[in-house]
C-alpha positions as CSV (number, residue, x, y, z in Angstrom):
1,X,0.2,0.1,0.0
2,X,1.5,3.4,-1.1
3,X,0.9,6.2,1.6
4,X,2.8,9.8,1.9
5,X,5.9,10.3,4.1
6,X,3.6,12.2,6.5
7,X,1.1,9.2,6.9
8,X,4.5,7.1,7.8
9,X,5.6,9.6,10.2
10,X,2.3,9.1,11.7
11,X,2.3,5.5,11.8
12,X,5.9,5.5,13.3
13,X,4.4,8.2,16.3
14,X,1.2,6.0,16.7
15,X,3.6,2.8,17.1
16,X,5.8,4.6,19.9
17,X,2.9,6.0,21.9
18,X,1.6,2.4,22.1
19,X,5.0,1.4,22.9
20,X,5.4,-1.3,19.7
21,X,8.6,-2.3,18.3
22,X,8.6,-2.0,14.7
23,X,11.1,-1.8,11.5
24,X,11.7,0.9,9.1
25,X,12.6,0.0,5.7
26,X,14.2,2.3,3.2
27,X,14.9,1.8,-0.5
28,X,18.5,3.0,-0.8
29,X,19.3,2.1,-4.5
30,X,17.6,0.6,-7.4
31,X,19.1,-1.1,-10.8
32,X,17.0,-2.0,-13.8
33,X,13.3,-2.0,-13.5
34,X,11.7,-1.9,-10.3
35,X,8.4,-0.6,-9.0
36,X,9.9,1.2,-5.9
37,X,12.3,3.9,-6.1
38,X,15.0,5.2,-4.2
39,X,14.1,6.7,-0.9
40,X,10.8,4.9,-0.6
41,X,10.0,3.9,3.1
42,X,7.5,1.7,4.8
43,X,6.9,0.5,8.5
44,X,7.1,-3.1,9.3
45,X,5.1,-3.9,12.3
46,X,5.4,-7.3,14.5
47,X,2.5,-8.6,13.3
48,X,3.9,-9.1,9.5
49,X,2.1,-5.8,8.6
50,X,4.0,-3.5,5.8
51,X,2.6,0.4,5.7
52,X,4.1,2.0,2.8
53,X,5.4,0.6,-0.6
54,X,8.8,-0.5,-0.9
55,X,8.1,-2.8,-4.0
56,X,5.7,-6.0,-4.8
57,X,5.5,-9.5,-3.2
58,X,8.8,-10.5,-4.7
59,X,10.3,-8.0,-2.2
60,X,8.1,-8.1,0.5
61,X,8.9,-11.6,1.5
62,X,12.3,-10.6,2.0
63,X,11.9,-7.8,4.0
64,X,9.5,-9.7,6.4
65,X,11.7,-12.2,6.8
66,X,14.5,-9.8,7.5
67,X,12.6,-7.7,9.6
68,X,11.9,-10.3,11.8
69,X,15.3,-11.2,12.6
70,X,16.4,-7.4,13.1
71,X,13.7,-7.1,15.6
72,X,15.0,-10.0,17.6
73,X,18.6,-9.0,17.9
74,X,18.4,-5.2,17.3
75,X,21.0,-5.1,14.6
76,X,20.1,-3.1,11.2
77,X,20.6,-4.8,7.9
78,X,21.4,-3.8,4.4
79,X,20.0,-6.3,1.8
80,X,19.8,-6.7,-2.0
81,X,17.0,-8.5,-3.5
82,X,18.2,-9.8,-7.1
83,X,16.7,-12.1,-9.7
84,X,16.9,-15.5,-8.5
85,X,19.2,-16.6,-11.4
86,X,21.8,-14.1,-10.4
87,X,22.0,-15.2,-6.7
88,X,24.5,-18.2,-6.0
89,X,25.8,-17.1,-2.6
90,X,24.0,-15.7,0.5
91,X,26.6,-12.6,0.2
92,X,27.2,-10.3,-2.6
93,X,30.9,-9.6,-3.7
94,X,30.8,-6.4,-1.9
95,X,29.5,-7.9,1.4
96,X,26.0,-7.1,1.1
97,X,23.3,-9.9,2.0
98,X,21.8,-11.2,-0.9
99,X,18.1,-12.2,-1.3
100,X,16.3,-13.9,-4.3
101,X,13.4,-12.3,-6.3
102,X,11.3,-14.3,-8.5
103,X,9.7,-11.1,-10.3
104,X,9.8,-10.7,-14.0
105,X,11.0,-7.2,-14.3
106,X,14.7,-8.5,-13.3
107,X,15.3,-5.4,-11.4
108,X,17.6,-5.2,-8.2
109,X,16.6,-3.3,-5.2
110,X,18.7,-2.5,-1.8
111,X,16.8,-1.7,1.4
112,X,18.1,-1.0,4.5
113,X,16.1,-2.2,7.4
114,X,16.5,-0.8,11.2
115,X,14.9,-1.7,14.1
116,X,13.1,0.7,16.1
117,X,12.7,-1.0,19.6
118,X,11.3,0.6,22.9
119,X,13.6,0.7,25.6
120,X,12.0,-2.0,28.3
121,X,10.8,-0.6,31.4
122,X,11.2,-2.2,34.9
123,X,7.8,-1.9,36.8
124,X,8.7,-1.9,40.5
125,X,6.0,-2.3,43.0
126,X,6.8,-0.9,46.6
127,X,9.1,1.4,48.4
128,X,11.3,-1.1,50.5
129,X,15.1,-0.6,50.3
130,X,15.5,-3.4,47.7
131,X,12.6,-1.3,45.4
132,X,15.0,1.9,45.7
133,X,17.9,-0.1,44.7
134,X,15.9,-1.8,41.8
135,X,15.0,1.8,40.4
136,X,18.7,3.2,40.7
137,X,20.2,0.2,38.9
138,X,17.5,-0.3,36.4
139,X,18.0,3.4,35.4
140,X,21.9,3.0,35.2
141,X,21.4,0.2,32.5
142,X,19.3,1.9,30.4
143,X,15.6,0.8,31.3
144,X,12.7,3.1,31.7
145,X,11.5,2.9,35.6
146,X,7.9,2.8,36.7
147,X,7.4,3.2,40.7
148,X,4.0,1.6,41.9
149,X,3.8,2.5,45.7
150,X,1.1,4.5,47.8
151,X,1.7,8.3,47.2
152,X,2.9,8.7,50.5
153,X,6.0,6.4,50.0
154,X,6.9,7.9,46.7
155,X,10.1,10.0,48.3
156,X,11.4,6.5,49.5
157,X,12.2,5.5,46.0
158,X,14.0,8.5,44.0
159,X,14.8,8.3,40.5
160,X,11.9,6.9,38.8
161,X,10.6,8.0,35.4
162,X,7.0,7.4,36.4
163,X,5.2,7.1,39.5
164,X,1.7,5.5,40.5
165,X,-0.3,5.9,43.6
166,X,-1.1,2.2,44.4
167,X,-0.9,-0.6,41.8
168,X,-3.2,0.5,39.0
169,X,-0.5,-1.0,36.6
170,X,-2.9,-0.9,33.5
171,X,-2.6,2.9,33.6
172,X,1.1,2.8,32.6
173,X,0.1,-0.3,29.6
174,X,2.5,-2.7,30.4
175,X,4.2,-4.6,27.3
176,X,5.5,-8.3,27.1
177,X,9.0,-6.8,27.2
178,X,8.7,-5.0,30.5
179,X,9.4,-6.5,33.6
180,X,7.6,-6.5,36.8
181,X,9.4,-6.8,40.3
182,X,7.1,-7.0,43.6
183,X,9.3,-5.6,46.0
184,X,6.7,-4.6,48.6
185,X,8.2,-6.9,51.2
186,X,5.3,-7.3,53.5
187,X,3.4,-4.2,52.8
188,X,0.5,-5.1,50.3
189,X,2.1,-8.1,48.8
190,X,-0.9,-9.8,47.5
191,X,-2.5,-6.5,46.0
192,X,0.8,-6.1,44.2
193,X,1.2,-9.4,42.9
194,X,-2.4,-9.8,41.9
195,X,-2.0,-6.7,39.7
196,X,1.5,-7.7,38.1
197,X,0.1,-11.2,37.2
198,X,-3.0,-9.2,35.4
199,X,-0.6,-8.0,32.9
200,X,1.0,-9.3,29.5
201,X,4.5,-8.8,31.2
202,X,6.4,-12.2,30.5
203,X,8.7,-11.6,33.7
204,X,6.9,-11.3,36.7
205,X,9.3,-11.7,40.0
206,X,8.4,-11.2,43.6
207,X,11.3,-10.3,46.3
208,X,10.6,-12.7,49.3
209,X,11.3,-16.2,50.8
210,X,10.4,-19.6,49.2
211,X,8.0,-19.8,52.0
212,X,6.4,-16.5,51.8
213,X,5.9,-17.1,47.8
214,X,4.2,-20.2,48.7
215,X,2.0,-18.8,51.0
216,X,1.3,-15.9,48.6
217,X,0.4,-18.2,45.7
218,X,-2.1,-20.3,48.0
219,X,-3.8,-17.0,48.8
220,X,-4.0,-15.7,45.3
221,X,-5.1,-19.0,44.4
222,X,-8.0,-19.1,47.1
223,X,-9.0,-15.7,45.6
224,X,-9.6,-17.2,42.1
225,X,-6.4,-16.5,40.4
226,X,-5.9,-18.9,37.6
227,X,-3.1,-21.7,38.1
228,X,-1.5,-20.6,34.6
229,X,-1.2,-17.1,35.9
230,X,0.6,-18.3,39.2
231,X,2.8,-20.5,37.4
232,X,4.2,-17.1,35.7
233,X,5.3,-15.7,39.2
234,X,8.9,-16.2,39.6
235,X,10.0,-16.2,43.2
236,X,12.3,-15.6,45.0
237,X,13.3,-12.9,42.3
238,X,16.9,-12.7,41.3
239,X,19.7,-15.0,40.0
240,X,21.3,-17.3,43.3
241,X,24.3,-15.4,43.9
242,X,24.0,-15.2,47.6
243,X,22.8,-11.8,47.8
244,X,22.0,-10.2,51.1
245,X,22.1,-6.4,50.8
246,X,19.2,-4.6,49.1
247,X,22.1,-3.5,46.3
248,X,23.3,-7.1,45.9
249,X,19.4,-8.4,45.6
250,X,18.6,-5.6,43.1
251,X,21.9,-6.9,41.3
252,X,20.7,-10.6,41.2
253,X,17.4,-9.6,39.8
254,X,18.5,-7.4,37.0
255,X,20.8,-10.1,36.1
256,X,18.1,-12.4,35.6
257,X,16.1,-9.8,33.9
258,X,19.0,-9.3,31.5
259,X,19.3,-13.6,31.5
260,X,15.5,-13.8,30.5
261,X,15.5,-11.0,27.8
262,X,18.5,-12.4,26.0
263,X,17.9,-16.2,26.4
264,X,15.6,-16.2,23.1
265,X,18.8,-14.6,21.3
266,X,21.1,-16.9,22.6
267,X,19.0,-19.7,21.6
268,X,18.9,-18.2,17.9
269,X,22.6,-18.2,17.8
270,X,23.3,-21.5,19.3
271,X,20.5,-23.1,16.6
272,X,22.2,-21.1,13.6
273,X,25.7,-22.5,14.8
274,X,24.2,-25.8,14.9
275,X,23.0,-25.6,11.5
276,X,26.6,-24.1,10.3
277,X,28.5,-26.9,12.2
278,X,26.3,-29.7,10.4
279,X,26.7,-28.3,7.1
280,X,30.4,-28.3,7.4
281,X,30.4,-32.0,8.7
282,X,28.4,-32.8,5.7
283,X,30.8,-31.3,3.2
284,X,33.9,-32.4,5.0
């Protein structure tokens, strides 16, 4: 679908306001007959939508495949889509990644695909010393921070980007990429945990002992919270590094958040390496 530059900017702003991740694909060069020309742009969304015109279906398939990878690893890519009979290797002589086109026009098109990823947020429930340490460390690591606690306690957790009075987490529209840590430590634990489990956040954790976590799960179960939601609660929160002080506990939790976020990427790299090794073995 062909849309104007103003409409593309409007779409970009709309996605950013919703906190969604997307890619921008730009045609940087064309050769021979192509339907899209240099400078054409399109927004590629996570649901495989293409908003803008960068070529026909012969090009769109390659763009969608690459955009998915770009969103996963955060690395922009320059690709060249050429007639399939001209593609022998995966990379052209000048180092540009190659993709096949079956379009009868026989044209070649180069596109730059860059990710527009929303910085993830750490939503910290509570005003405990661990909550304060978490906000400070998360901010230093480049995360956006949301503090959910009673208004009278906000001063105990300085440095947050956004503050919520209580646990109305829906007001900040949590996404799957965000992390929620319940660090209430005895002050309205159940209310905070229940609110956290109502979100779509993939990482939901609670600061506390195994015994405390078990008791909380039982209380939430009695209140009607489904078992599949309770299974999402990671407790105790954080990696087992023997942490004792609030700053150490915060470090263990942020370490687990990083591990949780990066695991899919590591699995992708491991899978690719296995495939490459297998190919090499069959050719040796």
